[in-house]
VOTITI-81422 format. One line per 10 residues: number of its first residue (from 1); their letters; for each residue x, y, z of N, C-alpha, C, CB. Coordinates in steps of 0.001 Angstrom, whole numbers. Glycine has a CB too. Layout:
NUM = a = X:Y:Z:X:Y:Z:X:Y:Z:X:Y:Z; ...
***
This chain:
1 = mpwvitrlct = -788:-1442:16152:-702:-2285:14960:-1006:-1448:13712:-1681:-3490:15066; -186:-1542:12726:-481:-820:11483:-1585:-1521:10695:787:-695:10619; -2058:-830:9715:-3065:-1370:8811:-2353:-1880:7565:-4147:-294:8448; -3004:-2782:6839:-2412:-3438:5671:-3392:-3345:4509:-2054:-4930:5979; -2877:-2955:3359:-3690:-2998:2143:-3386:-4328:1467:-3391:-1767:1179; -4431:-5095:1217:-4274:-6427:640:-4461:-6407:-876:-5266:-7396:1276; -4264:-7562:-1459:-4387:-7709:-2913:-5789:-7420:-3437:-3987:-9098:-3314; -6768:-7264:-2543:-8103:-6864:-2999:-8065:-5487:-3654:-9096:-6862:-1823; -7001:-4742:-3432:-6809:-3418:-4036:-6224:-3506:-5453:-5893:-2569:-3152; -5740:-4674:-5840:-5062:-4824:-7123:-5900:-4284:-8274:-4729:-6282:-7369
11 = dcldtgcvsv = -5305:-3401:-9029:-5910:-2767:-10199:-7146:-1930:-9875:-6276:-3816:-11198; -7476:-1771:-8613:-8635:-964:-8229:-8184:454:-7902:-9373:-1594:-7018; -7221:566:-7005:-6558:1820:-6695:-7489:2987:-6378:-5699:2192:-7822; -8584:2718:-5705:-9411:3819:-5238:-8609:4574:-4185:-10785:3309:-4663; -8615:5874:-4237:-7771:6657:-3340:-8545:7351:-2220:-7021:7683:-4132; -9722:6849:-1911:-10458:7389:-780:-9644:7279:497:-11791:6672:-619; -8889:6193:626:-8041:5999:1806:-6964:7073:1884:-7395:4605:1782; -6433:7454:745:-5383:8479:682:-5925:9816:1180:-4841:8623:-766; -7148:10124:818:-7716:11429:1156:-7928:11618:2652:-9025:11614:441; -8050:10522:3413:-8315:10642:4846:-7102:10326:5720:-9444:9733:5224
21 = cpvdciyeyi = -6022:9867:5133:-4837:9503:5929:-4169:10770:6471:-3823:8675:5073; -4107:10914:7794:-3544:12138:8358:-2017:12219:8292:-3977:12267:9776; -1348:11103:7978:118:11101:7967:715:10745:6604:628:10132:9002; -96:10660:5581:379:10350:4223:1272:9116:4198:1139:11541:3646; 774:7993:4708:1571:6765:4745:1138:5747:3698:1486:6140:6115; 329:6171:2723:-144:5260:1684:607:5563:395:-1687:5389:1476; 1206:4518:-140:2125:4655:-1265:1697:3817:-2464:3523:4264:-841; 2260:4191:-3613:2152:3363:-4806:3557:2935:-5196:1440:4126:-5978; 3663:1759:-5778:4954:1228:-6192:5314:1802:-7556:4933:-323:-6232; 6537:2295:-7688:6990:2860:-8965:8269:2188:-9454:7218:4367:-8827
31 = gpdkaqfrnq = 8671:1111:-8768:9901:408:-9113:9723:-558:-10273:10414:-336:-7917; 10787:-1306:-10593:10785:-2184:-11763:10186:-3577:-11539:12172:-2337:-12245; 10018:-4021:-10290:9603:-5397:-10015:8082:-5541:-9989:10189:-5863:-8689; 7474:-5444:-11149:6010:-5512:-11243:5488:-6924:-10961:5548:-5056:-12632; 6356:-7922:-11027:5922:-9287:-10716:5670:-9445:-9219:6974:-10310:-11188; 6519:-8859:-8396:6356:-8970:-6953:5360:-7955:-6405:7691:-8796:-6268; 5407:-6742:-6935:4550:-5681:-6423:3395:-5422:-7381:5357:-4396:-6198; 2230:-5893:-6989:1030:-5727:-7801:672:-4244:-7932:-148:-6513:-7189; -136:-3945:-8917:-636:-2589:-9136:-1709:-2295:-8082:-1210:-2421:-10593; -1238:-1883:-6922:-2137:-1594:-5811:-1471:-551:-4917:-2483:-2893:-5006
41 = lyinpdecid = -2138:-183:-3858:-1575:746:-2888:-986:-41:-1716:-2653:1752:-2393; -60:606:-990:631:-33:122:722:951:1288:2045:-519:-305; 655:430:2516:788:1264:3705:2179:1039:4307:-337:942:4748; 2879:2130:4569:4162:2040:5250:3870:1808:6731:5034:3337:5024; 4188:618:7253:3829:314:8643:4580:1145:9674:4075:-1133:8915; 5748:1669:9310:6490:2506:10249:5901:3911:10357:7946:2591:9831; 5147:4322:9357:4530:5649:9368:3076:5625:9823:4614:6261:7996; 2443:4470:9700:1031:4331:10075:877:4577:11571:486:2922:9693; -81:5428:11928:-319:5740:13346:-1505:4961:13907:-560:7241:13524; -1994:4002:13150:-3065:3114:13597:-4365:3856:13896:-2623:2361:14826
51 = cgacepecpw = -4641:4885:13119:-5882:5632:13346:-7095:4907:12758:-5772:7034:12740; -6862:4099:11723:-7950:3343:11120:-8840:4143:10186:-8781:2759:12181; -8497:5383:9911:-9342:6220:9053:-9454:5659:7636:-8790:7641:9001; -8440:4963:7181:-8412:4460:5807:-9402:3316:5565:-7016:3997:5464; -9569:2469:6564:-10340:1232:6381:-11773:1471:5903:-10374:462:7677; -12555:2331:6544:-13934:2496:6064:-14035:3243:4732:-14743:3229:7102; -12964:3903:4321:-12977:4642:3057:-12703:3761:1845:-11961:5749:3106; -12243:2540:2071:-11906:1643:965:-13164:934:468:-10837:608:1402; -13652:1294:-723:-14869:662:-1224:-14647:-795:-1626:-15404:1440:-2405; -13387:-1208:-1752:-13061:-2585:-2138:-12866:-3483:-919:-11800:-2606:-3001
61 = qaifeapavp = -12966:-2906:284:-12799:-3657:1536:-11457:-4390:1550:-13958:-4665:1722; -10415:-3673:1099:-9083:-4261:947:-8151:-3971:2119:-8453:-3760:-318; -8589:-3172:3081:-7705:-2745:4164:-8106:-3427:5471:-7743:-1208:4325; -7090:-4000:6135:-7311:-4725:7381:-6282:-4288:8414:-7240:-6254:7152; -6664:-4309:9691:-5678:-4139:10743:-4773:-5370:10689:-6357:-3962:12167; -3478:-5198:10901:-2508:-6275:10694:-2927:-7624:11293:-1192:-5868:11278; -3379:-7689:12542:-3747:-8997:13091:-4990:-9614:12446:-3973:-8871:14567; -5777:-8811:11757:-7029:-9290:11165:-6915:-9606:9674:-8109:-8264:11372; -5711:-9494:9101:-5544:-9815:7679:-5904:-11286:7489:-4071:-9519:7186; -6813:-11590:6562:-7162:-12991:6331:-5913:-13823:6005:-8191:-13101:5187
71 = elfaddteln = -5872:-15032:6522:-4714:-15903:6313:-4365:-16033:4833:-4980:-17285:6904; -5377:-16048:4008:-5188:-16133:2557:-4303:-15004:2040:-6540:-16100:1844; -4321:-13864:2712:-3567:-12682:2287:-2368:-12392:3196:-4484:-11471:2252; -1906:-13371:3940:-810:-13173:4893:427:-12562:4240:-441:-14496:5541; 732:-12934:3019:1899:-12391:2310:1789:-10885:2084:2071:-13096:971; 586:-10363:2068:396:-8938:1812:932:-8073:2951:-1077:-8641:1592; 957:-8618:4163:1510:-7871:5292:2992:-7608:5051:1300:-8642:6625; 3723:-8638:4643:5154:-8479:4365:5382:-7572:3160:5809:-9847:4123; 4511:-7664:2171:4645:-6797:997:4512:-5326:1392:3588:-7160:-66; 3570:-5008:2279:3431:-3636:2768:4677:-3217:3549:2174:-3502:3653
81 = rkvvdlsdqf = 5272:-4133:4291:6474:-3840:5073:7651:-3467:4171:6844:-5044:5945; 7676:-3972:2960:8787:-3679:2050:8831:-2213:1636:8688:-4550:814; 7765:-1478:1876:7785:-36:1620:8913:605:2434:6406:613:1976; 9153:84:3628:10184:627:4508:11572:404:3905:10096:-17:5907; 11842:-820:3485:13173:-1182:2989:13455:-675:1578:13333:-2674:3019; 12424:-516:790:12592:-111:-612:11959:1251:-860:11974:-1158:-1556; 12113:2154:73:11404:3433:17:11660:4215:-1270:11798:4277:1195; 12817:4039:-1885:13107:4754:-3129:12288:4237:-4305:14579:4648:-3453; 11601:3102:-4125:10784:2528:-5187:9289:2761:-4970:11057:1047:-5297; 8979:3606:-4021:7589:3942:-3718:7451:5452:-3651:7127:3287:-2385
91 = kiktfqateh = 6261:5936:-3971:5988:7358:-3774:4614:7496:-3145:6069:8149:-5120; 4443:8560:-2398:3154:8808:-1760:2105:8973:-2848:3208:10068:-836; 1023:8283:-2688:-60:8355:-3664:-880:9616:-3422:-959:7096:-3587; -1232:10277:-4487:-2077:11452:-4361:-3532:11047:-4625:-1619:12575:-5342; -4437:11815:-4047:-5854:11526:-4215:-6289:11797:-5648:-6693:12356:-3238; -7075:10878:-6190:-7700:11042:-7502:-9123:10519:-7381:-6897:10287:-8639; -10083:11314:-7763:-11480:10884:-7692:-11708:9739:-8677:-12444:12070:-7993; -12342:8685:-8196:-12668:7534:-9045:-14098:7102:-8769:-11681:6353:-8799; -14660:6390:-9697:-16001:5853:-9519:-15922:4653:-8582:-16638:5456:-10888; -16792:4609:-7605:-16774:3509:-6646:-17404:2255:-7249:-17510:3906:-5357
101 = ptpeqvaenk = -16955:1083:-6815:-17507:-169:-7333:-18897:-429:-6767:-16579:-1341:-7002; -19616:-1257:-7478:-20910:-1720:-6982:-20670:-2846:-5978:-21829:-2201:-8158; -21641:-3158:-5149:-21481:-4306:-4239:-21184:-5606:-5001:-22749:-4485:-3387; -21749:-5728:-6174:-21489:-6935:-6985:-20030:-6992:-7433:-22419:-6967:-8223; -19469:-5856:-7795:-18060:-5819:-8204:-17147:-6145:-7019:-17701:-4432:-8789; -17481:-5661:-5847:-16686:-5959:-4654:-16735:-7461:-4373:-17203:-5152:-3425; -17930:-8046:-4429:-18077:-9481:-4184:-17303:-10297:-5219:-19561:-9876:-4202; -17361:-9904:-6471:-16634:-10611:-7521:-15131:-10499:-7315:-17016:-10066:-8897; -14654:-9348:-6904:-13226:-9154:-6639:-12776:-10081:-5511:-12929:-7675:-6277; -13573:-10205:-4474:-13232:-11098:-3371:-13186:-12552:-3844:-14245:-10943:-2223
111 = rkwglnpda = -14154:-12948:-4660:-14160:-14316:-5194:-12919:-14562:-6053:-15442:-14570:-6022; -12540:-13556:-6854:-11368:-13678:-7736:-10124:-14018:-6934:-11142:-12375:-8527; -9988:-13440:-5753:-8804:-13654:-4917:-9002:-14783:-3917:-8449:-12380:-4178; -10119:-15506:-4010:-10331:-16679:-3161:-10904:-16408:-1797:-9076:-17377:-2990; -11440:-15209:-1599:-12027:-14869:-302:-13536:-14977:-414:-11605:-13437:159; -14152:-15608:531:-15601:-15738:529:-16204:-14370:778:-16080:-16762:1593; -16939:-13795:-178:-17472:-12458:-8:-18563:-12356:1049:-17998:-11974:-1300; -19093:-13473:1488:-20152:-13431:2477:-19627:-13600:3907:-21171:-14501:2174; -18294:-13758:4038:-17714:-13967:5372:-17546:-12664:6106:-16372:-14673:5271
***
């Protein structure tokens, strides 16, 4: 099962996950449809080798194994899959050092997207 980056990554774009991905399967959207594709990172499910290295590196707790994606974020699985079909509109994200969020910022981000941060 591939891993999925959910909307919890929106506008956060921490690239710790990029730095540990052994197959460079994490992309950013560079196409014109900014309404459909949020400013976040995406995993190409056909390239993901299911190593799980990315998940603990995400300080925003935005990465889930496909079967474990919260129902609230079910659409994000299909959005990640579109990397395959629209590959010319995505490019591999390069690592950039960023300041990590505080636990309070992570909890607030989860609340913003309707996810109970204590679950």
